[in-house]
C-alpha positions as CSV (number, residue, x, y, z in Angstrom):
1,M,77.2,92.4,115.7
2,L,80.8,92.6,114.3
3,D,79.8,90.0,111.7
4,R,77.8,92.7,110.0
5,I,80.8,95.1,109.5
6,D,82.9,94.5,106.4
7,L,86.2,96.0,107.5
8,H,87.7,95.7,110.9
9,V,91.0,97.6,110.9
10,E,93.1,98.4,113.9
11,V,94.7,101.8,113.7
12,T,98.1,101.7,115.3
13,P,99.9,104.8,116.5
14,I,102.5,106.5,114.2
15,Y,105.8,107.1,115.9
16,F,107.9,110.2,115.5
17,D,110.5,108.4,113.4
18,Q,107.8,107.3,110.9
19,M,106.4,110.7,110.7
20,T,109.7,112.3,110.0
21,S,111.1,109.8,107.5
22,N,111.7,110.6,103.9
23,R,109.7,107.7,102.7
24,K,107.6,108.5,99.6
25,S,103.9,108.1,100.0
26,E,101.2,108.0,97.4
27,V,99.7,111.4,96.6
28,S,96.0,112.0,97.1
29,T,95.3,112.6,93.5
30,A,96.6,109.2,92.5
31,I,94.5,107.5,95.2
32,R,91.4,109.5,94.0
33,D,92.0,108.4,90.4
34,R,92.3,104.8,91.5
35,V,89.1,105.0,93.5
36,I,87.2,106.6,90.5
37,S,88.5,103.9,88.2
38,T,87.4,101.3,90.6
39,R,83.9,102.8,90.9
40,N,83.7,102.9,87.1
41,R,84.7,99.3,86.9
42,Q,82.0,98.3,89.3
43,Q,79.4,100.4,87.6
44,L,80.2,98.6,84.3
45,R,80.0,95.2,86.1
46,F,76.6,95.9,87.4
47,E,75.2,98.0,84.5
48,S,72.5,95.4,83.8
49,Q,71.4,95.3,87.5
50,S,69.3,98.4,88.4
51,A,69.5,97.8,92.1
52,I,73.2,97.0,92.4
53,H,75.9,99.7,91.9
54,N,78.9,98.3,93.7
55,N,80.4,95.1,95.1
56,A,79.0,95.7,98.6
57,M,75.5,95.5,97.2
58,M,75.8,92.0,95.7
59,P,73.4,89.4,97.0
60,S,74.9,86.1,98.1
61,P,74.1,84.1,94.9
62,M,75.8,86.8,92.8
63,V,78.9,86.7,95.0
64,K,79.5,83.1,94.0
65,N,79.6,84.1,90.3
66,I,81.4,87.4,90.4
67,C,83.9,86.6,93.2
68,S,85.1,83.3,92.0
69,I,88.4,82.0,93.5
70,N,90.7,79.1,92.6
71,A,91.4,76.0,94.6
72,A,94.4,77.4,96.5
73,D,92.3,80.5,97.4
74,K,89.5,78.3,98.7
75,I,92.0,76.5,101.0
76,L,93.2,79.8,102.4
77,L,89.7,81.0,103.0
78,K,88.6,77.7,104.5
79,T,91.6,77.7,106.9
80,A,90.9,81.4,107.9
81,M,87.2,80.7,108.5
82,G,88.0,77.7,110.7
83,R,90.7,79.5,112.7
84,L,88.7,82.7,113.1
85,G,85.3,81.0,113.5
86,L,83.8,83.0,110.7
87,S,80.2,82.8,109.6
88,A,78.6,82.5,106.1
89,R,78.0,86.2,106.2
90,A,81.7,86.8,106.9
91,Y,82.5,84.5,104.0
92,D,80.5,86.7,101.6
93,R,81.9,89.9,103.0
94,I,85.5,88.7,102.6
95,L,84.9,87.8,99.0
96,K,83.2,91.2,98.3
97,V,86.1,93.0,99.9
98,A,88.6,90.8,98.0
99,R,86.8,91.7,94.8
100,T,87.1,95.4,95.6
101,I,90.8,95.1,96.4
102,A,91.3,93.4,93.0
103,D,89.3,96.2,91.4
104,L,91.5,98.8,93.1
105,A,94.6,96.9,91.7
106,G,92.9,96.9,88.2
107,K,92.7,93.1,88.1
108,D,89.9,91.1,86.5
109,D,90.5,88.1,88.8
110,I,90.7,87.9,92.6
111,L,94.3,86.8,93.3
112,I,95.5,85.2,96.5
113,E,97.0,88.4,97.8
114,H,93.7,90.2,97.4
115,L,92.0,87.4,99.4
116,A,94.7,87.5,102.1
117,E,94.3,91.3,102.4
118,A,90.5,90.9,102.8
119,I,91.0,88.3,105.5
120,Q,93.4,90.7,107.3
121,C,90.5,93.2,107.4
122,R,88.8,90.9,109.8
123,S,91.1,91.8,112.7
124,L,88.4,92.1,115.3
125,D,87.3,88.5,114.5
126,R,90.8,87.4,115.3
127,E,90.8,89.1,118.7
128,N,87.5,87.6,119.7
């Protein structure tokens, strides 16, 4: 069942010292603008596909073309899949999430840090 969920994120408690620190955080309007930009990027990517509007909707054959990764990234993903016992479905979902993370960063290509972050979003796989 967990294999069908794209993001598995553990929410850890925030301690008093963290809540009261003077650390600057990103303002909501900046986050909103980045999300809008990402959605626009995805709409442009899929403008010729009437049934697809965002990365999550991509069928598996399209994932291979749109979510291409280099040799080093493939090694990282292969290692993660082996260690976590991930399925082919999880493979596609990780690539879609990595593509979205790259879109949020305004990047045309998926970089290794985007892929690593997407793998991190499979925390429930690691626990099981």
